[in-house]
LUMZAFI-835743 format. One record per atom (N, C-alpha, C, O, CB): x, y, z; residue in three letters. Coordinates in steps of 0.001 Angstrom, whole numbers, plus 500000, padded with zeros to 6 digits. Each point is the difference from the previous one (the first is absolute). Glycine has a CB too. Layout:
N
XYZALA ...
***
This chain:
273
944301329233334923MET 498877499493499176MET 500037498790499787MET 501057499443499701MET 498766502291499358MET 498835497515501071SER 499906498351499893SER 500303499771498658SER 499350500662499192SER 498854498846502510SER 502793499559497784GLN 500303499632498962GLN 498884499173499213GLN 499865499964498777GLN 502359500286502231GLN 496974499069499986ARG 499039499178499446ARG 498756500884499395ARG 499440499774498927ARG 501357498334502779ARG 498904502904499177LEU 498895501034499345LEU 500610500904498679LEU 499269500448499117LEU 499615499830503497LEU 502531499892497424ARG 500336500587498794ARG 499867498948498693ARG 499581500324498889ARG 502002501281502599ARG 498839497156498883ALA 499822499035498937ALA 498494499700499544ALA 499682499639498867ALA 502467499389502049ALA 497047501166500071ALA 498574499496499591ALA 499493501155498932ALA 499577499773498867ALA 499806498928503655ALA 500753502530498077PHE 499807501083498996PHE 500369500175498758PHE 499268500365499081PHE 500735500336502515PHE 501466498970498331GLU 500568499940498613GLU 499344498799499216GLU 499839500125498786GLU 502438500903502055GLU 497331497788499814ARG 499501498986499296ARG 498626500592499326ARG 499726499786498819ARG 501468498358502803ARG 497995502601499233GLY 498860500276499429GLY 500345501041498799GLY 499351499862498963GLY 499315499604503311GLY 502173501421497780ARG 500422500842499156ARG 500139499313498683ARG 499350500359499018ARG 501661500923502768ARG 499889497670498195VAL 500524499377498747VAL 498893499275499339VAL 499926499881498777VAL 502367499871502152VAL 496603499631500145GLU 498991499251499526GLU 498852500922499730GLU 498918499440499817GLU 501907498556501372GLU 499207503428498746ALA 499100500792499690ALA 498634499544500840ALA 498941499907499380ALA 502347500559498279ALA 498756499294503553ARG 498744499629500677ARG 500200500579501576ARG 501072499985500605ARG 498474497680497731ARG 499076502885502225PRO 500264500499501309PRO 500102498664500934PRO 499601498891499645PRO 499102503516499896PRO 501892497891501696LEU 500255498932501007LEU 498554499846500676LEU 499040500715499713LEU 503664499864500740LEU 497285498474500405PHE 498900499576500665PHE 500402499763501279PHE 500935499217500167PHE 498044499930497989PHE 500320501556503111GLY 500439499610501149GLY 499021500071501250GLY 499488501017500467GLY 502601499626498464GLY 497785498211501448PRO 498937499717500983PRO 500463500240501475PRO 501184499918500325PRO 497880498374498033PRO 499863502030502568TYR 500394500215501163TYR 499088499099500939TYR 498793499867499800TYR 502109502476499506TYR 499806497034501766VAL 499396499064500960VAL 500398500696501439VAL 501033500671500017VAL 499184496995498339VAL 499127502224502672THR 500334500115501528THR 500513498939500540THR 499369498959500187THR 499050502390500090THR 502872498851500038ALA 500806498728500733ALA 498995499495501130ALA 499247500680500697ALA 503382500335498961ALA 497562497623500330GLY 499168499477501091GLY 498478499699499652GLY 499324499263500717GLY 502251502042500758GLY 497960499266497461TYR 498609499799499740TYR 499629499016498786TYR 500673500122498976TYR 499114502208501992TYR 499313496816499062PRO 498986499710501427PRO 500732499523500932PRO 499432500272501058PRO 498626499140497911PRO 503134499882501275SER 500645499176500789SER 501516500240499680SER 500387500266498862SER 497601498079501261SER 502919501534501060ARG 501346499902499829ARG 500244498977498899ARG 500579500319498962ARG 499850500362503426ARG 499164498195497824GLY 500349498829498987GLY 499647500282498602GLY 500439499255499125GLY 499181499153502638GLY 499555502694497906ASP 499425500171498715ASP 501118500848499124ASP 500118499913498778ASP 497286500007502237ASP 503443500969499908SER 500809500907499450SER 501047499569498734SER 499884500450498860SER 499768500468503535SER 501208498292497959VAL 500896499492499150VAL 499329499308498778VAL 500347500383498883VAL 501177499424503077VAL 497659499326498140PRO 499290499413498772PRO 499185500966499292PRO 499765499809498807PRO 500154498079502266PRO 499656503057499487ILE 499337501328499099ILE 500932500777499234ILE 499708500376498865ILE 498663499968502825ILE 502744499925498854LEU 501302500522499362LEU 500334499262498717LEU 499995500530498888LEU 500895500053503387LEU 499373498276497950LEU 500433499053499018LEU 498903499803498746LEU 500314499850498819LEU 501042498971503211LEU 497245501216498526ALA 498988499838498950ALA 500020501442499149ALA 499807499982498785ALA 498625498218502778ALA 501779502868499052MET 500283501310499420MET 500878499825498831MET 499655500284498853MET 500104500835503317MET 501548498335498208GLN 501013500011498825GLN 499435499064499059GLN 499998500335498816GLN 502096500172502514GLN 497405498325499017GLN 499745498988498915GLN 498792500454499047GLN 499776499496498899GLN 501091498608502732GLN 498380502940498971ALA 498985500552499351ALA 500352501027499038ALA 499227500328499100ALA 499574499105502735ALA 502370501095498334GLY 500681501006499012GLY 500070501335500597GLY 499891501000499290GLY 499270497791498739GLY 501019501282503272ALA 500302501369500763ALA 501386500312499566ALA 500791499071499834ALA 497729500533502319ALA 501809501527497666ASP 501340500686499591ASP 500517500594501205ASP 501224500127500033ASP 498118500413497621ASP 500057499818503257VAL 500400500635501263VAL 498776499947501011VAL 498868500369499689VAL 502831501209499031VAL 498659497919502532ILE 498952499943501104ILE 500164500997501146ILE 501088500381500430ILE 498744497247499034ILE 499056502726500953GLU 500032500824501049GLU 499340499316501256GLU 498873499510499933GLU 501142502439498424GLU 500764498043502821PHE 499692499140500907PHE 499688501016501225PHE 500732500890500433PHE 500724497001498534PHE 497324501747501444GLY 499511501209500938GLY 500348499501501512GLY 499833498834500358GLY 498013502001497948GLY 502656500187502526VAL 500430499795501224VAL 498983500456500838VAL 499722501198500057VAL 502515498918499355VAL 497116498936501319PRO 498991500135500895PRO 500197501145501094PRO 500967500167500742PRO 498666497399498769PRO 499279503123500397PHE 499874501304500964PHE 498662500187500635PHE 499006499497499477PHE 502607501661499089PHE 498312499520502503SER 498851499897500700SER 499081501177499510SER 498775499980500117SER 502439498852501877SER 499445502111497491ASP 499093501226499647ASP 500349500483498629ASP 500651501024499792ASP 499178499725502624ASP 499639498351496540PRO 500620500168498557PRO 499116501072499221PRO 499200499654499131PRO 501689497763500774PRO 499300503846500452LEU 499421501123499428LEU 499560500102498656LEU 498858500287499639LEU 502336500499501852LEU 499963498916497663ALA 499827500152498430ALA 498984498844499266ALA 499701499978498806ALA 502889501033501226ALA 496991498093500959ASP 499354498881499355ASP 498602499834500327ASP 499526500325501088ASP 502537498646498891ASP 497222500474498982GLY 498531499909500163GLY 499591498950500940GLY 500841499595500803GLY 498904501204496964GLY 499185498757502234ALA 499504499089501039ALA 500416498519499695ALA 500067499193500927ALA 497952502406499484ALA 502251498051498349THR 500708498506499664THR 501239499910500392THR 500284498946500569THR 498569500749497594THR 502050501147501702ILE 501384499810500511ILE 500219500353501494ILE 500892499544500717ILE 499827500945496963ILE 498317500399502669GLN 499895500048501575GLN 499769498985500646GLN 500602499627501007GLN 498745502136498824GLN 499570497605499517HIS 499599498613500794HIS 501201498876499921HIS 500207499251500954HIS 497131501155498384HIS 503534499527499302ALA 501121499037500159ALA 501043500358500882ALA 500805499188500456ALA 498752500192497456ALA 500433502069502379ASN 501137500353500962ASN 499480499633501311ASN 500753499237500606ASN 500218502688498056ASN 497967498396501948HIS 499424499412501143HIS 500139498739500344HIS 500470499622501073HIS 498266501779498575HIS 500785497756499285VAL 500352498660500225VAL 501541499555500283VAL 500307499317500976VAL 497681500463497602VAL 502889500660500511ALA 501329499804500299ALA 500655500615501229ALA 500981499459500510ALA 499012500320497216ALA 499459501387502777VAL 500443500472501065VAL 499547499152501270VAL 500825499633500837VAL 499249502551497907VAL 498670497548501344ALA 499352499184500847ALA 500926498628500123ALA 500195499468501093ALA 497392501678498241ALA 502947498355499462ALA 500863498841500074ALA 501395500218500635ALA 500761499069500259ALA 498019500195497753ALA 501446501816502179GLY 501398500214500552GLY 501046500193498764GLY 501189499718500153GLY 498209498765502038GLY 500119501984496648VAL 501244499898499125VAL 500463501433499861VAL 499319501012499835VAL 499936496858498816VAL 502125501982501458THR 500730501349500030THR 500985499965498874THR 500120499004499287THR 499662501320503253THR 500955500820497295LEU 501034500394499028LEU 500860498942499925LEU 500253499476498916LEU 499625502821501482LEU 500651497290500735ARG 501058498896499811ARG 499395498611499475ARG 500647499225499296ARG 500701501897502651ARG 497360498658498469ASP 499305498840499200ASP 500148500020498561ASP 500352499055499295ASP 498044500906502377ASP 501214501539497862CYS 500062500214498709CYS 501404499700499253CYS 499987499596498838CYS 498205502016501766CYS 502815498563499979PHE 501299499722499812PHE 500134498617499756PHE 500410499546498932PHE 500232502256502363PHE 498981497446499787GLY 499914498395500025GLY 499268499502498673GLY 500647499238499282GLY 499183500696503435GLY 499086500366496953PHE 499025499625498962PHE 500991500285498626PHE 500290499126499183PHE 497156501600502290PHE 502920500433498478VAL 500660500212498651VAL 501375499321499766VAL 500428499784498866VAL 498392502374501160VAL 501848497516501109ARG 501267499013500049ARG 499492498635499612ARG 500683499287499266ARG 500558501984502661ARG 497631498348498518GLU 499559498567499812GLU 499647499943498561GLU 500273498986499358GLU 498824500619503034GLU 500319501404497058ALA 499459499972498716ALA 500995499992498995ALA 499921499324498975ALA 498230501734501825ALA 502865499759499519ARG 501279499955499057ARG 500741498652500003ARG 500647499552499053ARG 499679502908501393ARG 499460496860500949ARG 500795498840499953ARG 499219498865499089ARG 500564498990499579ARG 500506501657502852ARG 497627499656497344GLN 499042499131499388GLN 500092500204498407GLN 499480499238499185GLN 498955500877502988GLN 502247500934497543GLY 500088500327498454GLY 499390501386499688GLY 499947500183498784GLY 499855497302500631GLY 499710503571501335LEU 499571501208499781LEU 501066500860499411LEU 501003500286500654LEU 497416499359501093LEU 501372500812496924ALA 501178500588499375ALA 499714501472499563ALA 500878500783499639ALA 499847496880499571ALA 497738502663500878VAL 499781501343499579VAL 500153500961501287VAL 499907499625501169VAL 498489499531496850VAL 501866502200501520PRO 500265500929501007PRO 498734500245500885PRO 498852500045499560PRO 502914500985498924PRO 498570499111502719LEU 498898500089501075LEU 500311501235500849LEU 501084500120500571LEU 498541497287499541LEU 499318503590499967LEU 499864501019500834LEU 499262499882501239LEU 498893499476499876LEU 501373501546498241LEU 500116499378503189LEU 499342500231501042LEU 499205501196499988LEU 500577501067499789LEU 501003497709501173LEU 496965501202499266MET 499177501292499756MET 499323499915501275MET 499544498922500382MET 500083501234496966MET 500268500961503376GLY 499343500362501161GLY 500175501326500596GLY 499824500993499294GLY 500304496825500991GLY 500215502299501002TYR 499993501073500954TYR 501245500076500669TYR 500739499028500157TYR 496964500769500132TYR 502552501441500136TYR 501415500267500628TYR 500158499389501417TYR 501105499702500455TYR 499013502502498246TYR 498686497620501990ASN 500261499599501394ASN 500716498593500123ASN 500990499922500728ASN 496941501456499922ASN 501680497679498774PRO 500626498693500036PRO 501621500220499593PRO 500850499286500532PRO 496703499450498801PRO 502705501990499980ILE 501441500370499692ILE 500501500742501229ILE 501010499615500590ILE 498639500574496826ILE 499743500737502924LEU 500493500863501437LEU 500070498892501067LEU 500968500067500758LEU 497740502378498767LEU 500544496690500629ALA 499904499240501153ALA 501323499119500035ALA 500443499635501090ALA 496888500401498877ALA 503331499605498788ILE 501097499325500251ILE 501334500709499450ILE 501104499470499876ILE 497352498508500136ILE 501186503323499693GLY 501206500904499571GLY 500477499894498648GLY 500403498923499560GLY 500285500924502604GLY 499293501127497201GLU 500255500129498523GLU 501259499386499486GLU 499987499584498841GLU 498785502443501298GLU 502449497850500663GLY 501032498927499646GLY 499633498529499930GLY 500263499262499050GLY 501149502278501971GLY 498023498153499968ALA 499599498525500185ALA 499188499913498728ALA 500393499194499157ALA 499528500487503587ALA 499141500945497034ALA 498752499913498911ALA 500736499616498668ALA 499764498969499372ALA 498570503009501744ALA 502702499093498484VAL 500320499838498762VAL 500994498822499890VAL 499971499327498970VAL 499517503093500622VAL 501364497288501361SER 501028498953500060SER 499443498717499946SER 500520499138499291SER 500844502231501937SER 497456498367499561GLU 499454498658500046GLU 499160499978498850GLU 499915498873499513GLU 500170500788502935GLU 499301501177496995ALA 499244500034498867ALA 500834499495498816ALA 499576499150499217ALA 499066502720501758ALA 502733498778498926LYS 500898499634499037LYS 500315498475500059LYS 500018499324498971LYS 500875503027501123LYS 499356497128501136ASP 500463498568500367ASP 498903499132499408ASP 500250499067499237ASP 501024501531503033ASP 497523499738498102ALA 498933499223499650ALA 499726499726498395ALA 499395499012499584ALA 499750501912502643ALA 501344500004497035GLY 499574500153498477GLY 499096501083499628GLY 499579500050498844GLY 500644497659501052GLY 499427503193501001VAL 498982501105499737VAL 500816500805498821VAL 501229499997500060VAL 497570500215502610VAL 500549500464496281ASP 500442500935499215ASP 499759501414500245ASP 500511500820499237ASP 499330497484499445ASP 499458502065502271GLY 499656501440500446GLY 498523500100500905GLY 499315499086500457GLY 502031501780497182GLY 498472500535502420PHE 498912500235500883PHE 499071500888499330PHE 500516500823499244PHE 500844498844502725PHE 497360500340498151ILE 498958501072499802ILE 499439500350501455ILE 499306499205500635ILE 500018499916496873ILE 501056502196502978VAL 499281500275501341VAL 499172501196499837VAL 500425501143499831VAL 501402497885501550VAL 496933500596498687VAL 498747500624499571VAL 500042501552500891VAL 499688501041499420VAL 498824496283500111VAL 501843502667501687ASP 500160501141500905ASP 501100500699500109ASP 500034501042500655ASP 498659497960500357ASP 502331500511498364LEU 501378500772500029LEU 500270500948499012LEU 500653499497499085LEU 500174498684501815LEU 498929502947498946PRO 500116500850499059PRO 501505499995499615PRO 500755499697500923PRO 497185501592499882PRO 502667499011497916PRO 501151500036499724PRO 500890501103500830PRO 501154499822500391PRO 497932499200497452PRO 500152502105502329GLU 500549501332500863GLU 500503499333501314GLU 501060500363500509GLU 497122501588498560GLU 501185497246501376GLU 500275499116501524GLU 500863498924500146GLU 500430499652501100GLU 497516500760499269GLU 502448498818498159ALA 500287498948500005ALA 501604499977499603ALA 500492499059499376ALA 496956500307500260ALA 503290501756500790GLY 501382499957499332GLY 500932498763500701GLY 500670499241499301GLY 499178503567500213GLY 500107497115501714SER 500732499061500534SER 499631498522499644SER 500849499110500063SER 499480502597501624SER 498388498060497939PHE 499709498657499765PHE 500445499921498577PHE 500780499073499783PHE 497266500587501915PHE 501623501141497210VAL 500585499950498772VAL 501156499814500029VAL 500280499145499160VAL 498404501950500127VAL 502286499299501310ALA 501367499996499990ALA 500235498680500587ALA 501059499551499562ALA 499363502949500580ALA 498984496675500709GLY 499977498754500384GLY 499638499138499225GLY 500553498900499998GLY 499237501813501665GLY 499229499581497528CYS 499683499045498657CYS 501002500073498995CYS 500351498927499511CYS 497308501387500730CYS 502778500544499424ARG 501156500182498984ARG 501367499370500357ARG 500791499570499160ARG 498095502553500282ARG 501299497869501845THR 501245499578500688THR 499931498465499669THR 501058499398499818THR 499059502515502213THR 498635497407497883HIS 499809498650500063HIS 499477499430498714HIS 499555498857499895HIS 500110501416502470HIS 500418500588496682ASP 499571500005498544ASP 498531499477500062ASP 499649498997499378ASP 502814500550499563ASP 496655501228501887LEU 498580499761499938LEU 499260501255499571LEU 500428501100500350LEU 499799497158501417LEU 498663501620497476SER 499292501228499516SER 498928500306500656SER 499114499227500366SER 501581500427497706SER 499395501777502122PHE 498934500731500809PHE 499117500477498928PHE 500492500712499125PHE 500946500051502906PHE 497199498903497928VAL 499113500269498916VAL 498989501106500693VAL 499381499681501016VAL 500866497772497713VAL 499631503644500783PRO 499086501096500499PRO 498662500089499052PRO 499896499748498799PRO 502279501632502137PRO 496881499042499962LEU 498642500225499027LEU 499702501353499857LEU 500259500886500815LEU 498679497100499885LEU 500439502143498095ILE 499469501244499575ILE 498437499826499553ILE 499594499137499222ILE 502880501589500037ILE 496790500195501343ALA 498658500011499962ALA 499360500878498974ALA 500757500800499451ALA 499454498641502792ALA 498502500555497390PRO 499417500894499046PRO 500207501577500338PRO 500090500916499181PRO 498207497161500399PRO 501759502011501947THR 499753501319500634THR 501690500656500063THR 500180501186500276THR 497269497919501381THR 503576500060498084THR 501229500526500207THR 500488500955499257THR 499986499775498790THR 500303498462501939THR 500138502761499625SER 500398501373499127SER 501068499761499089SER 500675498989500191SER 498755502490501626SER 500871499338497138ASP 501168499642499222ASP 501191500326500912ASP 500868499129500059ASP 498002501326497624ASP 501290500549502963ALA 501110500196500805ALA 500350498853501023ALA 501183499685500127ALA 498254502691499535ALA 499692497054500997ARG 500390498719500868ARG 500402498944499045ARG 500918499225500270ARG 497437501255501635ARG 500996499469497008MET 500451498621499191MET 501433500042499919MET 500673498987500188MET 497291500820498315MET 502529501292501233ASP 501633500087499779ASP 500876499445501324ASP 501134499522499956ASP 498448502756498451ASP 499603497912502749ARG 500772499623501342ARG 499688498544500306ARG 500736499341500735ARG 499112503070500280ARG 499136497124498460ILE 499530498747500018ILE 501047498988499078ILE 500534498955500371ILE 496901502133500018ILE 502658499536498398ALA 500767499249498965ALA 501421499823500410ALA 500625498984499698ALA 497907501902498538ALA 502009500142502484ALA 501285499989500368ALA 500242498991500806ALA 501182499657499991ALA 498963502441499730ALA 498898497073501239ALA 500189499259500907ALA 499944498368499346ALA 500367499004500624ALA 498682503047501102ALA 500423497953496930ALA 499864498710499351ALA 501202499570499459ALA 500913500810499838ALA 496912499617499689ALA 502323498164500109ASP 501117499703499239ASP 499471498806499127ASP 500742499651499081ASP 501086501216502701ASP 497039498492498377ALA 499763498671499150ALA 498848500346499165ALA 499976499894498773ALA 500846498364502970ALA 498135502201499071PHE 498668500597499449PHE 499154500888500930PHE 500356500218501158PHE 499582497760497493PHE 498947502526500823ILE 499243500778500841ILE 498651499489499935ILE 499583499600498913ILE 501844502320500829ILE 497788498040501352TYR 498710499552500025TYR 498995501015500067TYR 499875500731500983TYR 500972497415499952TYR 498323501927497890ILE 498872500875499895ILE 498703499465500687ILE 499421498994499587ILE 501619501797498282ILE 498585499860503086VAL 498612499639500425VAL 499014500859499091VAL 499978501221499846VAL 500776498230502697VAL 498318499419496820SER 499140500547498986SER 498799500600500473SER 499347500650499184SER 501510497789499430SER 498776501471502433VAL 498662500825500517VAL 500347500484501310VAL 500940499549500654VAL 497283499048498165VAL 500968502374501579THR 500167500554501077THR 499243499380501245THR 498777499960499871THR 501693501906498639THR 500009497684502573GLY 499230499260500790GLY 500877498443500524GLY 501222499993499852GLY 496500501346498711GLY 501697497599501940THR 500555499058500519THR 499932498870499053THR 499223499982499045THR 500336500938503112THR 501273498138498130THR 499961498609499095THR 498640499536499917THR 499234500059500961THR 503016499151499745THR 497377500247497965GLY 498813499191499959GLY 498801500906500178GLY 498998499585500583GLY 502236498407500311GLY 498841503219498625GLN 498832500988499874GLN 499713500502498480GLN 500727500861499505GLN 499891499942502943GLN 498558498766497000GLY 499618500431498523GLY 501126499368499075GLY 500980499377500408GLY 497845503016500321GLY 500865497871498004ASN 500923499497498854ASN 501166500926499715ASN 500035501135500475ASN 497991497778498472ASN 502934500593500270VAL 501176501026499611VAL 499257500961499063VAL 499118499623499228VAL 503036498667500892VAL 498184502736499977ALA 499484501239498996ALA 500605499870499006ALA 501064500618500035ALA 498506500940501324ALA 500186497720497415THR 500755499835498661THR 499778501227499307THR 500892500371499238THR 498853497166500550THR 499115503238500351ASP 500126501154499156ASP 501047501260500363ASP 500541500792499228ASP 497054498464500344ASP 502488500640501836THR 501104501164500356THR 501535499358500104THR 500981500744500006THR 497077500655501492THR 502040497383498571LEU 501315499340500352LEU 500952500146498876LEU 501170499906500369LEU 497708498437501086LEU 500945501871497207PRO 500959500434499317PRO 500505501490500228PRO 501200500211499824PRO 497916498069498730PRO 500217502565501752GLU 500419501260500576GLU 500931500283501131GLU 500835500900500091GLU 497233499342499109GLU 501590498711501733LEU 500617499820501385LEU 501220499473499576LEU 500906500812500186LEU 497096498759501315LEU 502384499333497979VAL 501071499363499454VAL 500959500802499329VAL 501208499846500179VAL 497419498442499690VAL 500784502751499194ALA 500834500805499157ALA 500694500994500977ALA 501200500263499927ALA 497258499478497932ALA 500642500823503117ARG 500542500883500925ARG 501192499462500490ARG 501078500560499800ARG 496851500283500753ARG 501936497874500220VAL 501017499506500807VAL 501348499816498834VAL 501123500350500361VAL 496955498328501615VAL 501728500816496784ARG 501205499839499325ARG 500526501395499579ARG 500945499962499212ARG 498342497708500024ARG 500301503489501121ARG 500737501294499748ARG 500896500145501147ARG 500937500796499956ARG 497216500340498747ARG 501593498089502387HIS 501058500235501137HIS 500806498770500183HIS 500720499966500998HIS 497799501640500235HIS 501474497314497911SER 500723498864500251SER 500067499072498866SER 498979499707499378SER 500441500589502859SER 501834499186497436ASN 500217499091499048ASN 499738498463500329ASN 500047499130499131ASN 501507502619500154ASN 498149497989502134LEU 499843498866500578LEU 498858499208499529LEU 499024500638499606LEU 502067500366502129LEU 498864497744498239PRO 498808499334499905PRO 498855500426500668PRO 500236500538501082PRO 501086497901498575PRO 497376501470499984LEU 498905500500500952LEU 499033498577500121LEU 499841499277499017LEU 500202503660500148LEU 499419496799501990ALA 499223499108500390ALA 498658500678500432ALA 500150501038500646ALA 501855497520499916ALA 496676501030499190VAL 498883500306500210VAL 499326498982501064VAL 499934498802499725VAL 500155502331497971VAL 499395499395503573GLY 499260499188500549GLY 498742500732500556GLY 499782501183499739GLY 502232497392500627GLY 497184500677500398PHE 498579500488500581PHE 498832499845498858PHE 500038500661498962PHE 501226501196502666PHE 497958497441498594GLY 498753500098499122GLY 500005498895498693GLY 499068499869499206GLY 500857502841501508GLY 501202496622499267ILE 500080499110499119ILE 499535498441500246ILE 500562499263500810ILE 501127502406498625ILE 497324497986499835THR 499560498540500324THR 499699499066498969THR 500017498787500213THR 499142502143501577THR 500544499608497013ARG 499823499247498651ARG 500977500049499294ARG 500931500799500099ARG 497115499537499799ARG 501798498678499208ARG 500875499976498746ARG 500105501079499207ARG 501057500349499474ARG 498479497648500485ARG 499264502644499904GLU 499820501378499171GLU 500729501069500595GLU 500413500952499337GLU 497369498473499973GLU 502417500436502102ASP 500697501246500675ASP 501351499661499939ASP 500723500994500066ASP 497503499681501531ASP 502437498132498286VAL 501552499840499962VAL 500049500288498183VAL 501022500551499592VAL 499610497273502922VAL 498570501903496720ILE 500406500488498715ILE 500133501361499438ILE 500622500399499015ILE 498544497749500838ILE 499964502580501175ALA 499918501611499972ALA 501000500609500513ALA 500423501009499436ALA 497499498960500727ALA 502726499519501108VAL 501032500476500564VAL 501440499635499285VAL 501101500523500169VAL 497345499408501870VAL 501246499238497304GLY 501595499438499194GLY 499948500795498790GLY 500966499940499239GLY 499251497366501446GLY 498809503419499034LYS 500239500934498753LYS 500584501275500227LYS 500233500812499104LYS 497954498211499979LYS 502082501169502304THR 500668501471500277THR 501089499720501024THR 500981500742500055THR 496798500747499566THR 502069497341501293ALA 500983499993500907ALA 500825498666499931ALA 499712499092499220ALA 498870502484502164ALA 502335498388499386ASP 500885498781499853ASP 499777498750500987ASP 500756499028500036ASP 500898502696499163ASP 497287498428501537ALA 499728498705500860ALA 498672500483500667ALA 499726501163500294ALA 502911497918500247ALA 496616499850499635ALA 498549499909500616ALA 500019499404501445ALA 500754499034500116ALA 498255500605497502ALA 500385500701503387ILE 500211499439501162ILE 498499499799500549ILE 499215500946500059ILE 503259500129500271ILE 497174497558500084ILE 498863499757500608ILE 500072499484501410ILE 500785499087500256ILE 498475500610497566ILE 499882500887503223GLY 500223499598501228GLY 498793499572500554GLY 499954498782500166GLY 501856502583500016GLY 497031499365500213SER 498872499651500416SER 499148498959499493SER 499224499338500687SER 501093502607499821SER 499894497927498067ALA 499213498760499042ALA 500581498848500330ALA 499325498972500062ALA 500213502273497937ALA 501903498760502279ILE 500622498859500486ILE 499470499193501162ILE 499641498823500033ILE 502074502343499100ILE 498321499707501761ILE 499448499766501495ILE 498491499515499751ILE 499638498966500561ILE 501917503043500723ILE 497627498635497966ALA 498734499338499486ALA 499830498812499247ALA 498941499372499984ALA 500667502588500074ALA 501374497731499340ALA 500374498524499402ALA 500337499261500948ALA 499609498853499782ALA 501157501771498289ALA 499711499462502771ILE 500394499163501358ILE 498849499521500445ILE 499629498828499933ILE 502205502447500823ILE 497558499696499735ASP 498503499917500875ASP 498768499430499002ASP 498937499654500516ASP 501771502676501082ASP 499469497601497112ARG 498904499640499280ARG 499854498390500167ARG 500980499258499951ARG 499334502850498384ARG 498312497417501874PRO 499842498740500232PRO 500197499110498844PRO 499498500392498947PRO 499140500344502740PRO 501943498231498301GLY 500090499222498759GLY 500809498846500392GLY 500180499670501172GLY 499638502272497214GLY 500708497397500496ALA 500929498826499951ALA 501375500334500316ALA 500368501142499727ALA 498248497887498637ALA 502139500228502123GLY 501449500279500313GLY 500373500731501137GLY 499111500441500728GLY 501087499484497142GLY 501173500301502435ASP 500593500688501149ASP 500250501299499507ASP 500036500230498791ASP 500984497821502272ASP 499191502990499979PRO 500127501428499590PRO 501086500145499158PRO 499886500866499132PRO 499180499919502826PRO 502023498537498089ALA 501113499995498645ALA 499402499972498812ALA 500153500873499145ALA 501420497925501936ALA 497600500040498782SER 499417499513498595SER 499041501171499504SER 499949500322498813SER 500098496979501824SER 499204503307500348ARG 499067501036499596ARG 500748501348499722ARG 499483500833499254ARG 498685498007502131ARG 502961501365499167VAL 500717501122499642VAL 500421499745498550VAL 499678500759499086VAL 501081499753503327VAL 500026498310497410ARG 500672499697498538ARG 498771500184498882ARG 500101500634498950ARG 501820497427502088ARG 496860501212499453ALA 499002500360498811ALA 499672501249499783ALA 499921500465498863ALA 499199497714501454ALA 500621502590500909TYR 499873501683499472TYR 500900500472499021TYR 499745500341498845TYR 499611500236503281TYR 501824499404498521ILE 501227500596499320ILE 500012499549498484ILE 500384500734499090ILE 500999499221503187ILE 498234498980497586GLU 500131499435498359GLU 498790500684499367GLU 500072500434498850GLU 501003496986501540GLU 497818502683500341GLU 498811500695499288GLU 500323501450499677GLU 499672500490498919GLU 498684498030502310GLU 502307502184499735VAL 500016501301499841VAL 501073500513498872VAL 499849500980499270VAL 499314499056503187VAL 502059498991497575THR 500967500470499038THR 499816499322498799THR 500893500034499154THR 500650500498502482THR 497223498737498133GLY 499796499088498617GLY 500612498889499953GLY 499811499509498887GLY 500000502184499943GLY 500939497546501919LYS 500597499061499906LYS 499036498881499812LYS 500301499099499217LYS 501482501974501936LYS 497043498897499517SER 499187498993499804SER 499118499963498993SER 499160499103499937SER 501151500759502002SER 499797501312496966GLU 499245499868498820GLU 500292499151499058GLU 501193499845499738GLU 498439502004500647GLU 499541497529499009PRO 500390499062498756PRO 500813500672498983PRO 499796501124499541PRO 498129497666500723PRO 503160500277499391ARG 500868500551499033ARG 499244499787498556ARG 499199499089499790ARG 503042500395501752ARG 498096501373497630PRO 499365499941498629PRO 500364498943499307PRO 501144499557500096PRO 498754502585499790PRO 499213497327499348SER 500555498633499221SER 501046500172499022SER 499948501054499366SER 497899498061500810SER 503097500079499558GLY 501199500379499039GLY 500909500701500762GLY 500977500474499420GLY 497743499703498570GLY 501125500010503408SER 501312500826500554SER 501339499331500412SER 500995500576500440SER 497272500807500394SER 501562497259498934GLY 501125499393500349GLY 500224499362501388GLY 499134500149500862GLY 501521501354497538GLY 500396497838501839SER 500089499596501501SER 500705500896501032SER 500057499657501181SER 499934498169497870SER 
***
């Protein structure tokens, strides 16, 4: 299990606040933007970062992240390039935990053993593999644990209670709850049904719970934080990169994160320094 992840969620517990986890596709909008964006996320207050591994057929993602994947794939960005970006970001001061998120094919292409050992060497903290169900992930989960990396499984609103037990058994740091049925970037987080879904998952695991899919606004982050331990935003980060305006992509990402986390809100008068 990643000690950085453990420490991050423990810090959130002590501070009585949910963690914030932004996602960005590696190599988007260009190779040269990846490290500055990762550092900008940390500077803006990210507690944990999801770094998307480009893939040609990202089935779980909507049009926004699909586009980012296609741009990065066309630029030739690979899983090993992702390791290189993380290594350089760590060299430049990235200290927050970072998970590689994506699909199994790039891992299979270089081999599970190489993937986990090179990830550990680069400073990666774990993997979220969208199309690798825990029932088929035994050897990969074992490899992650050998290298003190975390494997983060996903639970959807349609997941049965019986299957939640099997999914929870594969997790060691936290569980990722998909808040809506469908792909990323489609609709808004279902804040009316989310508390019930989170409560269902808590009956099967004592691990922290992170919620993603459909979170775009400050109000969404606040709503998620009332029941879960972390809020994750992906498509809206890509949209912020693409939004016309002043500044480079890293600056736009930093401004957006500060907006949705409330860090850019004026402090009340008399609050001190």
